[in-house]
N, C-alpha and C positions, 0 to 999 in steps of 0.2 A: 538356564539363563534367568537372571533376576527380573522381577516385574519392573516395567517402566514407571510404575507409580511409586516405587520406594528407592529409586536411584538418586544419590546426591550428585547432581550434575556439576556442582562446583568443585568436585574432586577430579573431574575430567580434565586432563592437561590441555590447556589452550582455551577452555571455554570462557574463563574470565576475560582473557584478551579479546575473544570474539564478542562477548557481551559489551565490553567497554567500547571497542571500535565501532560496533554497530549502533550503540546508543549515541555516540558522538555524531555519527553520520545521520541518524534519524533526527537528532536535535538541530543540526546545521540545516538539513533539508527543510525542517519546519520553520526555521527562522526566515528563509528566503522570501516566500510569497508576501508576508506582511511587510517586511522591510522594503521589498521592491515596490509594492503598491504605494506605500507612504512616500517613497523617494520620487516616484513618477508624479504622484499627485502634488507633492510640494514643488517639483520642478516645473511642471507644465499645467497641472490642473485639468488635463484632458483625459476623458474616459477613452477616447479613441487611441491615444498614445499608450494608455495602460493595456488596452486590448491587444495592441500590436506586440508589446513586450511579452505579455503572458502567452500569446499564441506562438511567439517565436520559440518559447521553451517547450510548449506542448508538441508541436509538429515533429521535431526531431525524435522525441520520445516514441511517438507512434510509428514512425518510419523505421527507426533503428533498433527497436527492441528485439526482433528476431535475430538481427545481426549480433547484438549483445549476447543473446543466448548461445549462438554458435561459438563466439569467442570464449565465453566462460566455460564451455564444455571442452574447447580445444586446448586452452591454457589453464594453468593453476588459478583457481578462483580468487585466491588471496592477492595474486598479482593484478588481476583485472580490477578487483575492488580497490586496491591501492591506487592504481592509475586513475580510476574513475573519480575517487574522492579527491585526489591531488589536482586533477583538471578542474573539478568544481571549485576547489579552494582558490586556484589561480584566477578563475573567472570572477569569483566574488571579490578577490583582492583588486582586480582591475576595475570592477564597478566602484568599489570603495575609493580607489585612487581618483577616478574621474569625478566622483561626487565631491571629494575633498578639494580638488582643484577648481571646482565651480564651473566646469565646462561640460554641462550635461547635454548629451546628444542622444536622442531617442534611437537613432540608428545604431550607435555604439551599444546601448543597453540591449537592443534587440539581438545583435550579433552575439554578445556575451551570454544572453539568456539562451540562445540557440546552442552555444557550446555547452552550457549547463545541462540543457535537455538531452543532448547527445551523450554526455557523461552519465546522466541518470539511466539512459537506455542501456549502457554498457554495465553499469554497476548493479542495477536491480536484479538481473538473473543470477547474480552470485550468491544470493541469500541462502537458498536451499543447498547448493553445492558446498558452501562453507560449513553449514551445519552437518551435512552428511560426511564431510571429510574430517571434521573435528570431533564429533560426538558419536559414540557408539549407539546402535539402534535402540537399545533399551533405555537410553537417557534422552532421546530426542524430543519426546513429548514435553518433558519439563524444560528442556532447552528452548523449544519454540514458545512455551508459555512465558519464560523470562524475557525473551526477545519481544514477544507481544506486549508485555507490560512496558518495556522500554519504548516501543513504538507509540503506545498510547500516551505515556508520559510526555514524549516529545510533541505529540499532536496537541496536548493540553497546554504545555508550558511554552512551546516555541513561539506562537503568536504574541503572547503576553511579554515574553522576554524581548522579542524584536521591537514591539511597540515602546517598551520602556527605554531600550537602547536608542531608538530614533529620537525620542523626546529628550532624553538626558544628554546624549553626546553627539547626536546628529546621525543622519542616514549613512554618511561615509564611514564613520567609525563602526557603525553597526555591521556593515559589510566586511570591514577588516576583521572584526571579531568572528564573524561567520567563517571567513577564510581560515582563521586560526583553528577553529573547531574542526573544519574539514581536514586541515593539515594534520592535526594530532590524530584524528580518526584514521586517516590514510596510513600513517606510520604504524599505528597500533595493528590495523588489519594486515598491513604488508609484512609485519614480523611474525604473523601467525604460522605455527608449524602444524602441518596437516599430514595425513597419511599419504605416502607417495602414490602418484597416479600410475595406473597400469599402462605400460607402453603399448602403442598400437603397431601392428605389423606394417601398416602403411597409413599415410595421412590422406583422407579423402579431400576432394576439393571443397571449397566453401559452399557452393550450391548443392553439392551432394550431401553435406552435413545438414544444410538447411532442410532439404527434402527428407532426410532420415529423421530429423526432429519432428517434422509434421507427421510422418508415418507413425512415430511412437505415440503421438497424441491421438491420431485417428484410430489406432488399434485398441484403444481403451475407451469404450463407450462411457464408462463411469466417469472418466476424466472430462471429456469434452461436453458431456451433457451437464455436468455440474458447472462447467465454465459458463454455459449459457445462463444457468440460474444465477450465478454470481454476477454476470454481466447485467442481467435485468435488475438485480439488487443495486448495482452501482448506478444504473440509469435512474432508478427510483430515488436514490440518494441525491442525485443531481437535481431532480424535480423538487424534493423536499428542501434542499438547501437554498433553492430559489424562492419557492412559495412560502415556506415555513416562516422566515423572518417577516415577510410582508403581512401574513395573516396575524402573526404575533403582535406586530406594531399597530396594525389597524384595528384589530378586533379583540386582542387579549391583554391590553394594558400597556403596550409600549415596548421599548427595546429591552428593558430588564426582563420581561417575560421570555423573550427568545434566549437571553443569556442563561436563564434558569433551565430552560429546556435543553439547550446545547450542552451545558455543563453536566446535566443529568446523563446525557448520552455518553459523554467522555468518561464519566465515572463508571457507567455500565460497561463500556468497552474494556476498561482496566480490570473491572471485576470479572468479566468473562475470560480474559486471558489468565487471570489468577486461578479461576475455578476449573478451567478446562482439564488440567492434568489430574484433578481430584474427582472427576466424574466417573472414571473407570469405564469409559464407553467401549464396549466390546465390538460394536458396529459403528465406527466413526462416521461413515457417510450417511447413515440414517439420522444421526444427531445433527450433522452439518446441514442436511436438507431442512429439518425442522427449524434450526436456528436461522437459516437464510429466510425462511417464510415469515419469521417474526417481524421482519422489517415492514410488513404490511400494516402492523399496528399503528405506528404514528401517522402513516398516510391516511388512515381512516379517522383518527382522532382530530387531525388538523382539518380534514375535509368538513367536519361537522360545523364549526370546531368546538371541542369541549374545553373545560377549564384548564388553566395553565398547569395545575398539578397533575391532571390526567395526561396531558400531552407530555409532561416531563417523565412520568412513570412509563408511558408507552415508548418513548424514545429511549429511555434508560434500558428497558427490557430488550428492545430491538438491538441496541448496540452491545448489550451483554451477549446476545446471540452472535453478533459479528465477532466479538472477542473470542468466544468459544470456537466458532467456525474457522477463523483464521488459524488458530493453534492446531486444531485437529486436522484441518486440510493440509497444512504444510507438513505435518508429521506423516500423513498418509501418502502424500506425493513422494516424500523422501524414502518411504518404505517400498513403494510399488513402481518406481521408475529406476532403471539402471543408472548408476552414477554418471556414466559418460553422456547421458541424455537429459539429466536433471535440469540443467540451466536452460535448455531449450524449452522444456515443459514450463518452467518458471516464467520464461519470457512470454509465452502465449497466454498464460494466466494473467500476467501484468498488462499485456497489450489490450485484452478485452476490458479490463478494469479501467485503464487509462482512457480508452476510447468511449466507454459507455457513460461515465459520469459527466464529461463535458457535453455530451449529446443531451443528457437530461437538463443540464444547466441552460443549454441553448434553446430547447424547445418549450420549456415550462412556461415562461412568461408569455410568449406569443399565443400558445394554446389557451392559457388562462384568460387572456384578453378577449378571446372569441367565445369561450364556453363558461367562464367563471373558474375559480380555483378548485372547486370541489371535483369537477369531472376528471382533470388530469391526475389528481391525487387518488381518486377511487379506481380509475383504470389501471394506474401503475401498481396500486395495492393488489388488485386482482392478478395482474401479471406476475408480481413477485411471489405471491402464494402459489400460483399454478406452476411457474417455472421451477421453483425449488422443490415443491412436494412431488412433482412429476418424476424427479430423480429416484424416488422411492420405488417406482415401478420397475426399475432396472434390476434384473437378477444379479448382475455382477457387482452392482453397487451394494446391494444387501448382503452379498456373499463376502465382501471384504471385512475381515475382522483383525483385531490386534493379535490374535493367536495364530492366524494362518501364515503359511510360509510367504515371504515377500515375493511379489510377482516382478521379476526383473527380466522378463523375456524381451528379446529383440524381435520386433515384428518383421 
């Protein structure tokens, strides 16, 4: 078998289509929050209305992610991804039509946001199954790296593109454009040719498959323990995204200082995804644990706070670690879960991430109002370091190598 570090993934049939389809999906997803925020603010100027619309998208994601994992394991992942992006495109088109007609109703936007959130819950768990079904094992590390770069590019470019579109042509047309991007992405992913799925002797019930997916997760301590670490990192990210801009504006020179720090982080994440396949990490979970712990750095530098350039470097290093972590983690999951349970594992991974970050966003400001901003930052820094480095104590986490036989046991 060839080394996964010298495989030209672009020679793999179907990977270009997968990369283009996912890039369009990432970009369209990144356009929505900024466009929706600006549209609601322009329409009503109410923070309460904005909170209702954003919560309407988040709640279905949290509730339906395990359901999406079951569907993506039961049916071909490309069909589920096609349907999810198509539904999101239709929802964005409906929002755009309402805005263009000038009859903006918060209830309508909330319902359409809820439809979007449900589609995200169904589409998110298709990521790993699509890679596993399209790309051979020795090429998956580089495939995940390219997909990580695409995701990072979307996160960097999406808000800016959405802002320019809203200012230049209006929020309604911005949503029409987003719907078109979702539509093209859906068609691209829907036409993906993958390896045929192994037929099952019988089809278990939905609840049976849900329980089996949870059992697959429970049977792998290396997986669920790392999920806890990742959840704490996402909680810390929510705290930093709330308190970091306030500290930057009040104590580090204004809004431009936060822009510098944030862009350094985005550049670091892109660099991490690019570097990950070149590290030749023989023990990937050791590397991911250290990379996850790096997120403590900007929590500490903002708690002091230190100079803008120090915070920018710290956040850049932390996000470089996240870029490496995401790439190695996805590749490890795809290697050590059986294909028929991979989407359900992906759904639990996403569920903890989606739940933890909003929690951090919600609690940071009230806690800081009582204790000052330094205390929540330092506490979460300690939790991030402890939760991620504790994974190094697990023998089965240290035992996982890129040379070992894949563990695809069914518990």
